[in-house]
N, C-alpha and C positions, 0 to 999 in steps of 0.2 A: 769365805772362805771355811770358815768355824762350822754357819751355819751350815752351808750345803751337808757336810761332813756329819754333824748334828741328827741331819734331814736323814742322809741315806743310812745309819748306824738305827734312827728308827722304825724304818719301812722294810729292813732285812728282820730286825725285830718281832716287827709284827708277822712277816712272812714266815718266817720260821715256829709261832706260834701255833699260827694255821696248819702249818701241813701237818703236823701231831695231832690234831686235830682226828675224830674219826667223821668226815664229808657227808654229806645227802648222798646214798645206796652204796654205802661201803659199810663193813662192819669189823672187829675187831672178835678173836678169840681168846679166852684165859684156858688154859689148859691144864694146869697144875692143883685144879680143885678135885678132892677125892670123891665127889660127888658129880662128876660128870664135867666137860668143858662148858661152859659159861662164853655164849653169841653175845655181844654188844653191838646190837642196831643201827647204826648212824641214824638212819631216817628216824626210825620210834622216837629216838631220845628230842631229836632237834624236833619234832613237831611237840613234845610234852613239858618242853622248858621255853619260857622265855628266853632265855640266849645262854651263851656257856659260862659265865660267870653264875650262871647258877649252883651252878657243881661245882667248877672246877674254881674254886676260893682256898685260902689258907685252911679254912677249916675243913674240908672235904677233900681234893684232889688237887691241891695245887699244879701239879705239873700240866700237861697236857701230852703225856704219855707215858706207856703202857708198863707195867712193874714199878711204877716211883712209890702208890701206897701199898703196902699190904694188905689186904680184902680179910675180913672171917666173919664167919656169919655170927657169931657174937659181937661184934661190933656193927652188923646189919639189923639184927633182931634187938637190937641196944637205941635204934635209931640214928647210927650213923652213918656217913658212906651211902652204899646203896638205897642205906634205909629209911634215910630222913625222906625220902620220897614213898619209898615201897612200904607203906607201912599202915595200906587197906585204908587210906585217905585219903592221899594225893594220887599213889599209881595202886597195886594188886598188893594185898600182902605180899610179903618175901617168905616168911614161915610157914606159912600154909600152900604154899603153890612153887616150890622146889624145882618140878618140872617147866615150869616157865624158863627158868633163868639156866637148869643145869641139865646138858645132856648127857644118860649115864655111859659110861664106857661100856663100849660093844664088847664081847665076851667070844 
């Protein structure tokens, strides 16, 4: 009985984690940047990363839920968060390519 209960809890926990991730064919938008909305495309990032844990770890994005980490351009330029990959070596450099992530607000 205890083993069955533990198995159910583990399955529910794993299922919840996957539900919060950005699945293929989906994207999320971060609308609170003064530079414009940032769109995170699940397909593009799934192809670029070996696994979700490559970014979703204690040092970068510990939870797979939008809004759990405050992101700033200073952190990104310092090679943290998105800047870990967007450094011009693994992926395009964030500093020189603002328009690739940010869609300017409509006037």
